[in-house]
VMD Tcl script that draws the C-alpha trace (Angstrom):
set ca {
  {-21.75 -59.48 50.85}
  {-21.90 -58.77 47.43}
  {-19.54 -55.56 47.57}
  {-16.71 -58.11 48.64}
  {-17.26 -60.45 45.89}
  {-16.77 -56.98 43.99}
  {-13.95 -56.04 45.26}
  {-12.18 -59.39 45.42}
  {-12.77 -60.19 41.55}
  {-11.68 -56.74 40.72}
  {-8.04 -57.35 42.90}
  {-7.78 -60.32 41.11}
  {-8.26 -59.51 37.53}
  {-5.82 -56.54 38.44}
  {-3.37 -58.88 39.94}
  {-3.47 -61.20 36.55}
  {-2.68 -58.39 34.43}
  {0.32 -57.30 36.42}
  {1.52 -60.67 36.01}
  {1.05 -60.95 32.97}
  {2.66 -57.86 31.78}
  {5.64 -58.64 34.19}
  {6.06 -62.26 32.20}
  {5.66 -60.89 28.87}
  {8.23 -57.84 29.85}
  {10.97 -61.02 30.72}
  {10.10 -62.62 27.94}
  {11.03 -59.70 25.30}
  {13.91 -58.82 26.84}
  {14.98 -62.13 26.99}
  {14.99 -62.46 23.25}
  {18.48 -62.38 21.68}
  {18.62 -60.85 18.38}
  {20.82 -62.42 15.84}
  {23.43 -60.65 14.30}
  {23.86 -60.78 10.64}
  {27.54 -61.04 8.88}
  {28.40 -59.36 6.32}
  {31.27 -61.31 3.58}
  {33.32 -58.59 2.02}
  {34.36 -59.78 -1.31}
  {37.93 -58.69 -1.79}
  {37.68 -59.61 -6.04}
  {36.64 -56.83 -7.95}
  {34.49 -58.04 -10.55}
  {34.55 -56.31 -13.83}
  {31.31 -56.44 -15.46}
  {30.95 -55.30 -19.05}
  {28.66 -51.72 -19.33}
  {25.28 -51.78 -20.55}
  {24.04 -49.28 -22.47}
  {21.93 -46.24 -20.91}
  {18.86 -45.90 -22.95}
  {18.08 -42.39 -24.40}
  {16.37 -40.75 -22.01}
  {15.10 -37.90 -24.93}
  {13.15 -40.47 -26.98}
  {9.87 -40.70 -26.29}
  {6.14 -40.86 -27.87}
  {3.11 -39.03 -26.92}
  {-0.43 -39.04 -28.56}
  {-2.21 -35.95 -28.02}
  {-5.32 -37.15 -30.26}
  {-7.74 -38.72 -30.37}
  {-8.57 -39.32 -27.15}
  {-8.69 -42.82 -26.00}
  {-11.96 -44.71 -25.25}
  {-13.74 -42.12 -27.69}
  {-16.62 -41.94 -29.91}
  {-16.64 -40.40 -33.79}
  {-19.31 -40.02 -36.00}
  {-16.76 -39.33 -38.95}
  {-14.37 -42.53 -40.38}
  {-11.74 -39.93 -40.59}
  {-9.74 -38.99 -37.75}
  {-6.29 -36.72 -36.40}
  {-3.88 -38.27 -35.60}
  {-1.39 -35.76 -33.67}
  {1.35 -36.18 -31.08}
  {4.86 -35.55 -30.12}
  {8.09 -37.58 -30.30}
  {11.85 -37.49 -30.83}
  {12.35 -34.87 -34.18}
  {15.03 -38.62 -35.38}
  {12.41 -40.88 -35.40}
  {9.81 -42.68 -37.73}
  {5.80 -42.64 -36.90}
  {4.06 -45.62 -38.28}
  {-0.09 -45.46 -37.27}
  {-1.54 -48.38 -37.84}
  {-5.50 -48.80 -37.48}
  {-7.62 -51.54 -38.84}
  {-7.89 -49.85 -42.52}
  {-4.85 -48.23 -42.95}
  {-0.93 -47.97 -42.32}
  {0.85 -45.04 -42.43}
  {4.63 -43.74 -42.20}
  {5.23 -39.95 -41.18}
  {8.43 -38.52 -39.77}
  {7.83 -35.61 -37.32}
  {8.63 -32.12 -37.89}
  {12.06 -30.48 -36.71}
  {9.98 -30.10 -33.03}
  {9.16 -33.53 -32.94}
  {5.51 -32.56 -33.38}
  {3.51 -34.59 -36.23}
  {-0.10 -35.34 -37.53}
  {-2.04 -37.36 -40.47}
  {-5.49 -37.93 -41.40}
  {-6.29 -41.70 -40.81}
  {-9.23 -43.97 -41.85}
  {-11.19 -45.91 -39.36}
  {-13.78 -48.66 -39.63}
  {-16.93 -49.74 -38.28}
  {-16.99 -49.98 -33.95}
  {-14.06 -49.91 -32.10}
  {-10.92 -49.73 -33.51}
  {-7.05 -49.51 -32.38}
  {-4.92 -46.67 -33.13}
  {-1.37 -48.03 -32.67}
  {1.33 -45.06 -33.08}
  {5.06 -46.46 -33.01}
  {7.83 -44.04 -33.05}
  {11.07 -45.48 -34.02}
  {14.31 -44.17 -33.21}
  {17.57 -44.39 -35.64}
  {18.73 -46.83 -33.24}
  {15.83 -49.48 -33.71}
  {14.35 -48.66 -30.09}
  {10.71 -48.32 -30.77}
  {7.77 -46.90 -28.46}
  {4.28 -48.06 -28.83}
  {0.86 -46.18 -27.45}
  {-2.33 -47.38 -28.62}
  {-5.74 -45.81 -28.51}
  {-9.12 -47.49 -28.76}
  {-11.82 -45.39 -30.37}
  {-15.31 -45.96 -31.90}
  {-17.15 -44.71 -34.79}
  {-20.98 -45.11 -34.58}
  {-23.91 -42.81 -36.03}
  {-26.51 -43.69 -33.39}
  {-26.60 -39.81 -31.13}
  {-26.18 -40.15 -27.45}
}
mol new
graphics top color blue
foreach p $ca { graphics top sphere $p radius 0.5 }
foreach p [lrange $ca 0 end-1] q [lrange $ca 1 end] { graphics top cylinder $p $q radius 0.2 }
display resetview
């Protein structure tokens, strides 16, 4: 008697799954996918061309590395940019301007204050475009 109930329950569950699958299949197949209409414009729009930025204008700062700690008040700032750019280096205690070499490399020494300092290096192209890189360097005399 118990075996008959188990078999009957299994058959009823299987029959229920088959019915659910068939209903779901017919429901999915009866869906209508709307067709989107694309409107083509026959008028030609004339737009003002926008100038493409000069991809050769860039700025990198090789030294000092970001989030570094130093025991010297004088820091060497080095990097590369476009040869025609003007580079400014701004620290909390100093501001300097340098022209890069013909290869685009620049190097200068600057002073920093106590604690955390943000060194902001800005390259300015002849047409006025600017690239800015900021590095944080901390002056500390404590040994770690």
